[in-house]
N, C-alpha and C positions, 0 to 999 in steps of 0.2 A: 080865788078861794082855795086854801091848801087842803089837799086830801090827807087824811090821816094815814100813817104807814100801815103796810099790810100786817095784819096781826099774825104773829108766829103761830104756825100750825104744828101740832104734835104729830110725829111720824106714826104711822100705823104699824101693825105687826109686820115684821120682816122688812121694814123700810128704814133707810139711814136718814138721819136728820140732816137737813141742809138749810142754810139761811135763805131768806127771801131773795128774789132776783135783785141783783145790784148791791146786795149787802155783803160785807166781808165776813169771813169766818171769825169767830171770836178768837182774840189773841193773835191774829196775824193780819197785816194790812193787805195781803194778797188773797188770791182766790183759794180754792180748796187745795190742800197738800197733795203733791203727786204721789202716786203709789210707789213703794220701794221696788227697785229693779230686782228681778229674780236672778239669783246666782246660778253658776253651772251645777248641774246635777252630779251626784257621786259617780255615776257611770261614765260621764264625759271626762271627769278628772282622771279616773282609772285608765281610760282609753288613751288620753294624752300622755300619761306617765309611761305606759307600756310601749307606746309608739316611740317615745324619746329613747327609752332603753334599747329597743330593737335597732333603731337607727345608729346609736352609739356602738353597739356590737358590730354592726356591718362596717362602720368606719375603722374600728380597731382591727378587724380581720383583714381588711384591705391593706392597712399600713403594715401589719405583721407579714403578710404574704410578700409585699414589696421588699421589706427588709431582709427576709430569709432568702429570697431568690437572689437579690443583689445583681451586680454586673458580672457576668461570667468572665469577661476579659480581665476585670479588676482582680477577681479571685485567682485567676491563672497567673497574674503578674505577682501576686503575693506568695505563691508557692515557691519553695526553694528549687533552684535548678538542679537537675540530676547531673552528677559528675561521673563520667565513664572513664575508668582508668584502664589503659591497655596493658595487658600482661607483658612483662619484660621478656624480650627475646632471649632464648638460651644462649649463654656465652660459649663461644667456641674455645675449647681448650688449646692453648698454645704448646702444651707439653707433647713431645713426640710419643706415639703409642709405645707401650712397654713391650720390649722384645720378649718373645716366648723363650722360657728357659728350656734348654735342651737337656734331656736326662743325662745324668753323669754316666760315664762309661764304667761298666763293671770292672772292678780290679781283677787282674788275672789270678790273684791268690786270695783266698779267704781264710781268716784266722779266727778260731773260737777258743775260749779258755775258761777254765773253772778251777776253783781252789781244790787242793788235795793235800793229804797228809804226807809229810816228808818220810820216805822209806830209805834209811841209810844202807848203802852197799858196803862191800868189804873194803872199799877204798875210803870210807868215811873216816875223817880225822878226829871226830868228836865235837866239832864246832856246831854252831846254830846255822840252819839252812831253811829256806822256804821254797816249796815246790808248787808248780802249777801244771795241771794237765792241759795240753794244747792239741788241737786238731787242725791240721794244715791241709787245705784242699786246693788243687791246681785247676783253675778255671780258664787258663790261657792256653796258647798254642805251643809254648816252649816248656821244656822240662824244668823242674825246680828241684832243689836239694833240701832235704830235711836236716841238714847239719845243725846240731844244737847251737853252734857258735853264730848262726844267723839270727838267733833270738836274743831279745833283752826283755827284762821285767822292770816296769816302772811302778813304784809304790805310791801310796796315797799322799805322801809328802813331796812327790815329784822327783824322787831320787831314782836313777836308772841303775839296774843291777844286771851285769853280764852273766851269761850262763856258766855254771860250774860243771865240769865234765866228770862223770864217773862216780859222783857222791850219792846219787839216788839210783836204786836198783831198777827203777822203771823209766830210766832216761830214754828219750826218743832215739830210735835207731837212725843211723845214717843211710839214706837211700835217695833215689831219684824218682820223682813223681811225674808221670806223663799227664796229658790233658785229661781231666775228669777223675784222676786218682787222688786219694787222700791218705794221710797217716796220722796216728795219734800216739803221743808219748808225753813224758814229763820233762819240763824245763825247770832247773833249780838255780836259785840265786843265793849268794852267801849272806847270812845274817837273818835276824828275826824281824820281819816287816809284813805289812798288809799290802798284797799286790793289787794294783788298780787296772793295768792293762799290759798286754804282751805285744811286742812289735817284731815282725819278721821282715828282714832286709835281704834282698838278693842283689847281685851285682848290677842288674839293669833297673833296679828301683831306686829312686832318689830318696824319698822320705820313708819308704817301707809301708807295710800294711799292718794296721793295728787291730787288735781284738780285745774288747773289754773282758775283765775277769768277772765271771758271774758267781 
């Protein structure tokens, strides 16, 4: 004798309806649906993201430290080698040392001259003459003569004029000068010219002693 199925009972307040034992849920051949899995909470997700970022920062820092330090030997090899250039040794001069110049011996006679106006004497013939006042100083050990014929006057053109006797009233007197003595007088040349220097010549002098006309 077949027993009638259990009558469906209505759930009471606060109770979930369920089919009778051994009866499937309506619309599905299986038993009651499984409850949905609970997902991760917001706090867990935030913690995982922060941990990942922190770990990535640590890895990046380690890689940067390794790259910046590098291999000290490799960096030393890349540096350019310093070149030390030795200073050149001073060259020795092959030229012989210059000989010291010995001071020139002082001439035994000193001549000074300056321009002066021609003063015609009673022997003047009316021609043109040029006169120079000359001072002769004896610096040597021998006596020297003040003979006017021992003098010549050279002009600015290089022409030499011999002394003319007796035409200038201030003509140098004829005398002998001992060491340290001097005499002053006029030496006159024939013609109108500009005197450059006066030359005094004694018998023991080769080229004579010259004095520029001031």
